[in-house]
C-alpha positions in Angstrom: 81.0 -27.9 -26.4 77.6 -27.8 -24.7 75.4 -24.8 -25.6 77.4 -23.8 -28.6 75.0 -22.7 -31.3 75.5 -24.1 -34.8 73.3 -22.9 -37.6 71.9 -25.4 -40.1 70.2 -24.2 -43.3 69.3 -27.1 -45.5 66.4 -28.5 -47.5 64.7 -31.6 -46.2 67.3 -34.3 -47.0 69.7 -36.8 -45.5 72.1 -33.9 -44.9 69.5 -32.4 -42.6 69.4 -35.5 -40.5 73.2 -35.9 -40.6 73.7 -32.3 -39.6 71.4 -32.5 -36.6 72.9 -35.7 -35.4 76.4 -34.3 -35.9 75.7 -31.2 -33.9 73.9 -33.0 -31.1 76.6 -35.7 -30.8 79.3 -33.1 -30.7 77.5 -31.5 -27.8 76.3 -28.4 -29.5 72.8 -27.0 -30.1 71.4 -26.5 -33.6 69.6 -23.4 -35.0 67.3 -24.6 -37.8 67.0 -22.0 -40.6 64.6 -22.4 -43.5 66.4 -21.7 -46.7 63.1 -20.2 -48.1 63.1 -17.4 -45.5 63.8 -13.9 -46.7 67.5 -13.0 -46.6 66.8 -10.4 -43.9 65.3 -13.0 -41.6 68.2 -15.5 -42.2 70.7 -12.7 -41.5 68.9 -11.7 -38.4 68.7 -15.3 -37.1 72.4 -15.9 -37.7 73.5 -12.6 -36.1 71.1 -12.8 -33.2 72.1 -16.4 -32.3 75.8 -15.6 -32.8 76.4 -18.9 -34.6 80.1 -19.5 -35.4 79.4 -22.3 -37.9 76.7 -22.7 -40.5 76.0 -26.1 -42.0 74.3 -26.0 -45.4 74.2 -27.5 -48.9 76.4 -26.3 -51.7 73.5 -25.0 -53.9 72.4 -22.8 -51.0 75.8 -21.4 -50.1 76.0 -18.4 -52.4 72.4 -17.4 -51.5 73.2 -17.5 -47.8 76.5 -15.6 -48.2 74.7 -12.9 -50.1 72.5 -12.1 -47.1 74.9 -9.2 -46.2 75.7 -10.6 -42.8 77.5 -8.4 -40.3 79.3 -11.4 -39.0 80.1 -14.4 -41.2 80.1 -17.8 -39.7 82.3 -20.6 -41.0 80.3 -22.4 -43.7 80.4 -26.2 -44.1 78.6 -27.8 -47.1 77.3 -31.1 -45.9 76.9 -32.4 -49.5 80.4 -31.5 -50.6 82.8 -31.7 -47.7 85.0 -34.7 -47.5 84.8 -36.3 -44.1 86.7 -39.5 -45.0 89.6 -38.5 -42.7 87.3 -38.1 -39.7 86.8 -40.7 -37.0 83.8 -43.1 -37.6 83.6 -44.0 -33.9 80.4 -43.2 -32.1 81.4 -40.2 -29.9 80.7 -40.3 -26.2 77.9 -38.0 -25.0 79.1 -34.5 -24.4 76.0 -32.9 -23.1 73.6 -33.3 -20.2 69.8 -33.3 -20.1 69.8 -29.7 -19.1 72.1 -28.5 -22.0 70.6 -26.9 -25.1 69.6 -29.1 -27.9 68.3 -26.4 -30.3 67.1 -22.9 -30.5 64.0 -22.3 -32.6 62.9 -18.9 -33.7 59.3 -17.7 -33.3 57.4 -16.4 -36.3 58.0 -12.9 -35.2 54.3 -12.0 -35.3 54.8 -9.7 -32.3 57.7 -7.9 -33.8 61.2 -9.4 -34.2 61.5 -13.2 -34.0 62.8 -14.5 -30.7 65.0 -17.6 -30.1 63.4 -20.2 -27.8 65.9 -22.5 -26.1 65.0 -26.2 -25.9 67.0 -28.7 -23.8 67.9 -32.3 -24.5 65.6 -33.4 -21.7 62.6 -31.7 -23.4 63.3 -33.6 -26.7 63.7 -36.9 -25.0 60.5 -36.4 -22.9 58.5 -35.4 -26.0 59.8 -38.3 -28.2 59.1 -40.9 -25.5 55.5 -39.6 -25.0 55.0 -39.5 -28.8 56.3 -43.1 -29.1 53.9 -44.3 -26.4 50.9 -42.3 -27.6 51.3 -43.2 -31.3 52.5 -46.7 -30.5 55.7 -46.2 -32.6 57.6 -49.5 -32.9 60.9 -50.4 -34.7 58.8 -51.6 -37.7 56.9 -48.3 -37.9 57.5 -45.8 -40.7 57.2 -42.0 -40.0 57.1 -39.2 -42.5 59.1 -36.1 -41.6 56.4 -33.7 -42.5 56.8 -30.5 -40.5 59.0 -27.7 -41.6 62.6 -28.1 -40.2 62.4 -24.6 -38.7 59.2 -25.6 -36.7 59.2 -27.5 -33.4 57.2 -30.4 -34.9 60.2 -31.5 -37.0 62.4 -32.6 -34.1 59.5 -34.5 -32.5 59.1 -36.5 -35.8 62.9 -37.1 -36.1 63.6 -37.9 -32.4 60.6 -40.2 -32.1 62.0 -42.2 -35.0 65.5 -42.2 -33.4 64.3 -43.4 -29.9 62.2 -46.2 -31.3 64.4 -47.4 -34.1 61.6 -46.8 -36.6 62.2 -45.7 -40.2 62.1 -42.0 -41.1 60.9 -41.0 -44.5 62.0 -37.7 -46.1 60.1 -36.2 -49.1 60.6 -33.0 -51.0 58.3 -30.1 -50.4 56.3 -30.7 -53.6 55.5 -34.3 -52.6 54.1 -33.0 -49.2 51.5 -30.7 -50.8 47.9 -32.0 -50.6 47.6 -33.9 -53.8 47.4 -37.4 -55.3 51.2 -37.4 -55.3 51.1 -37.2 -51.4 48.5 -40.0 -51.3 50.7 -42.2 -53.5 53.8 -41.5 -51.5 52.0 -42.4 -48.3 50.6 -45.6 -49.8 
């Protein structure tokens, strides 16, 4: 239901996009968690947000469950679960522009990280401005470059969605400044 927080801890992948879309279409709000964060930070984010469900990938599951959580959310592995029995119909919208879309945690540079709540309306406004400013068209190709646990990532993803452009995902090694990145961009 609207404003229900769902954790998502995945590497940059199709599962990341599927998870975000699934949460938003179900009416919930996602809490992006970088799997490279220290266990203490992951545990803090899960406990502080009160997530009841955590979407992840099977190769990360044991590491996440080893974070000594005081409360354990239900864990769903997006790369292993079988969803064949589920409806393939496009669900009707379950949220309003004012409902939460995601909660992003600050770096914690002033002490403990704080969750910042972002509404659907904010994402739509940002993605429409980006589409206009950067002249993104259906034939455009965008690279999802920002860390998933950073605000920039949803701007890249949502701008692609609202324009019908193509979103490219690359692993973190490809995104490092190198000839590999140059070749990938070409």
